[in-house]
C-alpha positions as a Markdown table, in Angstrom:
| # | Residue | x | y | z |
|---|---|---|---|---|
| 1 | Met | -3.5 | 9.3 | 20.5 |
| 2 | Ser | -1.2 | 12.4 | 20.2 |
| 3 | Asp | -1.1 | 14.5 | 17.2 |
| 4 | Asp | 1.2 | 17.5 | 16.4 |
| 5 | Pro | -0.5 | 20.7 | 17.8 |
| 6 | Ile | 0.1 | 22.3 | 14.3 |
| 7 | Leu | -1.7 | 19.6 | 12.7 |
| 8 | Leu | -4.6 | 20.0 | 15.2 |
| 9 | Glu | -4.5 | 23.8 | 14.2 |
| 10 | Trp | -4.8 | 22.9 | 10.7 |
| 11 | Ile | -7.8 | 20.6 | 11.3 |
| 12 | Ser | -9.6 | 23.2 | 13.3 |
| 13 | Asp | -8.9 | 26.1 | 10.9 |
| 14 | Ala | -10.0 | 23.7 | 8.0 |
| 15 | Ile | -13.2 | 22.9 | 9.8 |
| 16 | Ala | -13.8 | 26.6 | 10.0 |
| 17 | Gly | -13.4 | 27.1 | 6.2 |
| 18 | Asp | -9.8 | 27.8 | 5.9 |
| 19 | Gln | -8.8 | 26.5 | 2.4 |
| 20 | Ala | -5.1 | 27.2 | 3.2 |
| 21 | Ala | -5.3 | 25.1 | 6.1 |
| 22 | Phe | -6.9 | 22.2 | 4.4 |
| 23 | Glu | -4.2 | 22.5 | 1.6 |
| 24 | Glu | -1.5 | 21.8 | 4.2 |
| 25 | Ile | -3.4 | 18.8 | 5.3 |
| 26 | Tyr | -3.6 | 17.7 | 1.7 |
| 27 | Tyr | -0.1 | 18.1 | 0.7 |
| 28 | Thr | 1.1 | 16.3 | 4.0 |
| 29 | Tyr | -1.1 | 13.2 | 3.5 |
| 30 | Lys | -1.7 | 13.0 | -0.1 |
| 31 | Asp | 1.2 | 10.5 | -0.8 |
| 32 | Asp | 0.0 | 8.2 | 1.9 |
| 33 | Val | -3.6 | 8.4 | 0.5 |
| 34 | Tyr | -2.5 | 7.8 | -3.2 |
| 35 | Thr | -0.2 | 4.9 | -2.1 |
| 36 | Ala | -3.2 | 3.2 | -0.4 |
| 37 | Cys | -5.6 | 4.2 | -3.4 |
| 38 | Tyr | -3.1 | 2.7 | -5.9 |
| 39 | Arg | -2.7 | -0.6 | -4.0 |
| 40 | Met | -6.5 | -0.9 | -3.6 |
| 41 | Met | -7.6 | 0.1 | -7.0 |
| 42 | Gly | -4.6 | -1.0 | -9.2 |
| 43 | Thr | -4.1 | 1.6 | -11.7 |
| 44 | Ala | -2.5 | 5.2 | -11.6 |
| 45 | Gln | -5.5 | 6.9 | -13.2 |
| 46 | Glu | -8.0 | 5.3 | -10.7 |
| 47 | Ala | -5.6 | 6.1 | -7.9 |
| 48 | Glu | -5.6 | 9.7 | -8.9 |
| 49 | Asp | -9.3 | 9.9 | -9.2 |
| 50 | Ala | -9.8 | 8.1 | -5.8 |
| 51 | Thr | -7.3 | 10.3 | -4.1 |
| 52 | Gln | -9.2 | 13.5 | -5.0 |
| 53 | Asp | -12.6 | 11.9 | -3.9 |
| 54 | Val | -11.2 | 10.7 | -0.6 |
| 55 | Phe | -10.1 | 14.4 | 0.2 |
| 56 | Ile | -13.4 | 15.7 | -0.8 |
| 57 | Arg | -14.9 | 13.0 | 1.6 |
| 58 | Leu | -12.3 | 14.1 | 4.2 |
| 59 | Leu | -13.3 | 17.7 | 4.0 |
| 60 | Arg | -16.8 | 16.8 | 4.6 |
| 61 | Val | -16.2 | 14.4 | 7.6 |
| 62 | Leu | -13.4 | 16.5 | 9.1 |
| 63 | Pro | -15.5 | 17.6 | 12.1 |
| 64 | Arg | -16.0 | 14.1 | 13.2 |
| 65 | Tyr | -12.3 | 13.4 | 13.8 |
| 66 | Asp | -11.6 | 12.6 | 17.5 |
| 67 | His | -7.8 | 12.9 | 18.3 |
| 68 | Thr | -8.4 | 10.8 | 21.5 |
| 69 | Arg | -9.4 | 7.8 | 19.6 |
| 70 | Ala | -7.0 | 7.5 | 16.8 |
| 71 | Ser | -4.1 | 9.4 | 15.2 |
| 72 | Phe | -5.0 | 11.6 | 12.2 |
| 73 | Arg | -3.0 | 9.5 | 9.7 |
| 74 | Thr | -4.7 | 6.4 | 10.8 |
| 75 | Trp | -8.1 | 8.0 | 10.6 |
| 76 | Val | -7.3 | 9.2 | 7.1 |
| 77 | Leu | -6.1 | 5.8 | 5.9 |
| 78 | Thr | -9.2 | 4.3 | 7.2 |
| 79 | Ile | -11.3 | 6.7 | 5.3 |
| 80 | Thr | -9.2 | 6.0 | 2.2 |
| 81 | Thr | -9.3 | 2.0 | 2.3 |
| 82 | Asn | -13.1 | 2.2 | 3.2 |
| 83 | Tyr | -13.7 | 4.5 | 0.3 |
| 84 | Cys | -11.8 | 2.2 | -2.1 |
| 85 | Tyr | -13.4 | -0.9 | -0.6 |
| 86 | Asp | -16.9 | 0.4 | -1.3 |
| 87 | Leu | -15.9 | 1.2 | -5.0 |
| 88 | Leu | -14.5 | -2.2 | -5.6 |
| 89 | Arg | -17.6 | -4.0 | -3.9 |
| 90 | Arg | -20.0 | -2.1 | -6.0 |
| 91 | Arg | -17.9 | -2.7 | -9.0 |
| 92 | Arg | -17.3 | -6.4 | -8.6 |
| 93 | Gly | -20.5 | -7.9 | -7.0 |
| 94 | Ser | -18.5 | -10.8 | -6.1 |
| 95 | Asp | -14.9 | -11.1 | -5.1 |
| 96 | Val | -12.0 | -13.5 | -6.0 |
| 97 | Ser | -10.5 | -15.2 | -3.1 |
| 98 | Ile | -6.8 | -15.4 | -2.5 |
| 99 | Asp | -7.1 | -19.1 | -2.4 |
| 100 | Asp | -8.2 | -19.2 | -5.9 |
| 101 | Glu | -5.1 | -17.7 | -7.2 |
| 102 | Asp | -3.3 | -20.0 | -9.8 |
| 103 | Glu | 0.1 | -18.3 | -10.0 |
| 104 | Pro | 1.7 | -17.1 | -7.1 |
| 105 | Val | 3.7 | -13.8 | -7.1 |
| 106 | Ala | 7.3 | -13.9 | -7.7 |
| 107 | Leu | 9.4 | -12.0 | -5.1 |
| 108 | Thr | 12.9 | -10.8 | -4.9 |
| 109 | Leu | 14.9 | -8.2 | -3.1 |
| 110 | Ser | 17.5 | -6.3 | -5.1 |
| 111 | Ser | 20.7 | -5.0 | -3.8 |
| 112 | Asp | 21.1 | -1.1 | -3.2 |
| 113 | Asp | 23.1 | -0.9 | -6.6 |
| 114 | Pro | 20.9 | -3.3 | -8.7 |
| 115 | Ser | 22.2 | -4.7 | -12.0 |
| 116 | Pro | 19.9 | -4.1 | -15.3 |
| 117 | Glu | 18.6 | -7.5 | -14.6 |
| 118 | Gln | 17.7 | -6.9 | -11.0 |
| 119 | Ala | 16.3 | -3.4 | -12.0 |
| 120 | Thr | 14.0 | -5.4 | -14.5 |
| 121 | Met | 13.1 | -7.9 | -11.9 |
| 122 | Gly | 12.1 | -5.1 | -9.6 |
| 123 | Ile | 9.7 | -3.7 | -12.1 |
| 124 | Glu | 8.2 | -7.1 | -12.8 |
| 125 | Leu | 7.9 | -7.6 | -8.9 |
| 126 | Arg | 5.8 | -4.5 | -8.5 |
| 127 | Asp | 3.6 | -5.5 | -11.2 |
| 128 | Arg | 3.1 | -9.0 | -10.0 |
| 129 | Ile | 2.5 | -7.8 | -6.4 |
| 130 | Gln | -0.1 | -5.4 | -7.6 |
| 131 | Ala | -1.6 | -8.2 | -9.7 |
| 132 | Met | -1.9 | -10.4 | -6.4 |
| 133 | Leu | -3.5 | -7.5 | -4.6 |
| 134 | Asp | -6.0 | -7.2 | -7.5 |
| 135 | Arg | -7.2 | -10.6 | -7.0 |
| 136 | Leu | -7.9 | -10.3 | -3.2 |
| 137 | Pro | -11.3 | -9.7 | -1.9 |
| 138 | Ala | -11.7 | -5.9 | -1.4 |
| 139 | Gln | -11.6 | -6.1 | 2.4 |
| 140 | Asp | -8.7 | -8.5 | 2.6 |
| 141 | Arg | -6.8 | -6.1 | 0.2 |
| 142 | Ala | -7.5 | -3.4 | 2.5 |
| 143 | Met | -6.1 | -5.4 | 5.4 |
| 144 | Val | -3.0 | -6.2 | 3.6 |
| 145 | Val | -2.3 | -2.6 | 2.5 |
| 146 | Leu | -2.9 | -1.3 | 6.0 |
| 147 | Arg | -0.6 | -4.0 | 7.6 |
| 148 | Tyr | 2.3 | -4.2 | 5.0 |
| 149 | Trp | 2.4 | -0.6 | 3.6 |
| 150 | Phe | 1.5 | 1.3 | 6.7 |
| 151 | Asp | 2.3 | -0.8 | 9.8 |
| 152 | His | -1.0 | -0.7 | 11.3 |
| 153 | Gly | -1.8 | -3.1 | 14.3 |
| 154 | Tyr | -4.4 | -5.7 | 14.2 |
| 155 | Glu | -6.8 | -3.6 | 16.4 |
| 156 | Glu | -6.4 | -0.7 | 14.0 |
| 157 | Ile | -7.2 | -2.8 | 11.1 |
| 158 | Ala | -10.2 | -4.6 | 12.8 |
| 159 | Glu | -11.6 | -1.3 | 13.5 |
| 160 | Ala | -11.0 | 0.2 | 10.1 |
| 161 | Thr | -12.4 | -2.8 | 8.3 |
| 162 | Glu | -15.4 | -3.5 | 10.8 |
| 163 | Thr | -14.4 | -7.1 | 11.6 |
| 164 | Ser | -12.9 | -8.9 | 14.4 |
| 165 | Val | -9.1 | -9.1 | 15.3 |
| 166 | Ser | -9.1 | -12.8 | 14.9 |
| 167 | Ala | -10.5 | -12.4 | 11.3 |
| 168 | Val | -7.8 | -10.0 | 10.5 |
| 169 | Lys | -5.1 | -12.4 | 11.8 |
| 170 | Ser | -6.6 | -15.2 | 10.0 |
| 171 | Arg | -6.7 | -13.5 | 6.6 |
| 172 | Leu | -3.2 | -11.9 | 7.0 |
| 173 | Phe | -1.9 | -15.3 | 7.9 |
| 174 | Arg | -3.2 | -16.8 | 4.5 |
| 175 | Ala | -1.7 | -13.7 | 2.7 |
| 176 | Arg | 1.6 | -14.4 | 4.4 |
| 177 | Gln | 1.5 | -18.1 | 3.3 |
| 178 | Lys | 0.9 | -17.0 | -0.3 |
| 179 | Leu | 3.8 | -14.4 | -0.1 |
| 180 | Ala | 6.3 | -16.8 | 1.5 |
| 181 | Glu | 5.4 | -19.4 | -1.1 |
| 182 | Ala | 5.9 | -16.8 | -3.7 |
| 183 | Ala | 9.3 | -16.1 | -2.3 |
| 184 | Arg | 10.3 | -19.6 | -2.4 |
| 185 | Arg | 9.2 | -20.0 | -6.2 |
| 186 | Cys | 11.1 | -16.7 | -6.9 |
| 187 | Arg | 14.5 | -18.2 | -5.3 |
| 188 | Ala | 13.9 | -21.3 | -7.4 |
| 189 | Ala | 13.4 | -19.4 | -10.7 |
| 190 | Gln | 16.5 | -17.1 | -9.9 |
| 191 | Arg | 18.7 | -20.2 | -9.4 |
| 192 | Arg | 17.4 | -21.6 | -12.8 |
| 193 | Gly | 17.5 | -18.3 | -14.6 |
| 194 | Val | 18.7 | -14.7 | -13.7 |
| 195 | Leu | 21.0 | -16.0 | -11.1 |
| 196 | Gly | 22.5 | -18.2 | -13.5 |
| 197 | His | 24.4 | -15.2 | -14.7 |
| 198 | Val | 26.4 | -15.1 | -11.4 |
| 199 | Gly | 29.1 | -17.3 | -12.9 |
| 200 | His | 29.6 | -14.6 | -15.5 |
| 201 | Gln | 29.5 | -11.7 | -13.1 |
| 202 | Ser | 32.4 | -9.9 | -11.3 |
| 203 | Pro | 33.0 | -11.0 | -7.7 |
| 204 | Ala | 31.2 | -7.9 | -6.4 |
| 205 | Ala | 28.2 | -8.4 | -8.5 |
| 206 | Ala | 27.9 | -12.0 | -7.7 |
| 207 | Ala | 28.1 | -11.3 | -3.9 |
| 208 | Gly | 25.3 | -8.7 | -4.5 |
| 209 | Ser | 23.2 | -11.4 | -6.1 |
| 210 | Arg | 23.9 | -13.7 | -3.2 |
| 211 | Gly | 23.0 | -11.1 | -0.7 |
| 212 | Ala | 19.7 | -10.4 | -2.3 |
| 213 | Arg | 18.9 | -14.0 | -2.2 |
| 214 | Tyr | 19.9 | -14.1 | 1.4 |
| 215 | Ala | 17.5 | -11.1 | 2.2 |
| 216 | Val | 14.7 | -12.7 | 0.7 |
| 217 | Gln | 15.3 | -16.0 | 2.9 |
| 218 | Gln | 15.7 | -13.8 | 6.1 |
| 219 | Arg | 12.9 | -11.5 | 5.6 |
| 220 | Gly | 10.3 | -13.7 | 4.1 |
| 221 | Ala | 6.8 | -12.7 | 3.6 |
| 222 | Ser | 7.1 | -9.3 | 5.7 |
| 223 | Gly | 9.7 | -8.2 | 2.9 |
| 224 | Ala | 7.1 | -8.5 | 0.3 |
| 225 | Ala | 5.7 | -5.0 | 0.7 |
| 226 | Arg | 9.0 | -3.5 | 1.1 |
| 227 | Ala | 10.3 | -5.2 | -2.1 |
| 228 | Ala | 7.2 | -3.9 | -3.9 |
| 229 | Gly | 8.5 | -0.3 | -4.2 |
| 230 | Gly | 8.7 | 0.5 | -0.3 |
| 231 | Arg | 5.8 | 1.3 | 1.9 |
| 232 | Thr | 4.7 | 4.8 | 1.0 |
| 233 | Arg | 7.3 | 5.9 | -1.6 |
| 234 | Asn | 7.1 | 5.0 | -5.3 |
| 235 | Ala | 4.1 | 2.9 | -4.8 |
| 236 | Gly | 2.7 | 3.6 | -8.3 |
| 237 | Arg | 3.8 | 4.5 | -11.8 |
| 238 | Ser | 2.8 | 8.2 | -11.4 |
| 239 | Arg | 1.8 | 10.5 | -8.6 |
| 240 | Pro | -0.8 | 13.4 | -8.4 |
| 241 | Asp | 2.1 | 15.7 | -7.6 |
| 242 | Arg | 0.6 | 18.6 | -9.6 |
| 243 | Ala | -2.9 | 17.9 | -8.3 |
| 244 | Arg | -4.6 | 20.7 | -6.5 |
| 245 | Pro | -6.5 | 19.8 | -3.3 |
| 246 | Pro | -10.3 | 19.9 | -3.5 |
| 247 | Asp | -11.6 | 23.4 | -3.5 |
| 248 | Ala | -13.6 | 24.5 | -0.4 |
| 249 | Glu | -16.6 | 25.1 | -3.0 |
| 250 | Gln | -16.9 | 21.3 | -3.3 |
| 251 | Arg | -17.7 | 20.9 | 0.3 |
| 252 | Pro | -21.1 | 19.1 | 0.2 |
| 253 | Ala | -24.0 | 21.2 | 1.8 |
């Protein structure tokens, strides 16, 4: 794998104890780490706490990074999802399977200039997507986050979650089925409810609503992550923008 030479220099300097170099790494990757933590943990506060803990762990294991095996971003996200996975596994003891989900998530895609109704639906969408993720077993949740928010390949996900490629494909297939069914139910709900306003909208607004419906139909399950606030932007209700990177004094002995 090829990393930017400047990044490799930051890594080398951070390993040598340069706090400024580690801050560069922190500010470069904190949004990705926070997004993954939020999707895994489910709340902004837990995501902020986990983000700080992940970077403390990253500081400790930084000398183990091998740029010939994986990109630094992939490596960081693997550490992130594994950390959150361990937290969830210890917390729950047993997991709820996606197959036990009673109420599918309602999905929609808004136009570029959403109406107030569409904006409200977008907020509800993010909440429901997160609710669905919260019900997944921790390992399945990590797979979904890595695949649909960070575009990781099956092999990368299998390595990150310490399972087989076939298991990754099988679990993601079940998740896609759930998302596709949710999209279908959403379209039905829109026809009954919100999209009933089309007859009272201006022609431009009505066209926008039809375009949003068409986008859901065309993009299907793969559009679910993008619909839920994008891949790595605005994933949660707050971000640790003012948070400082872990101090070098926190490096474990």
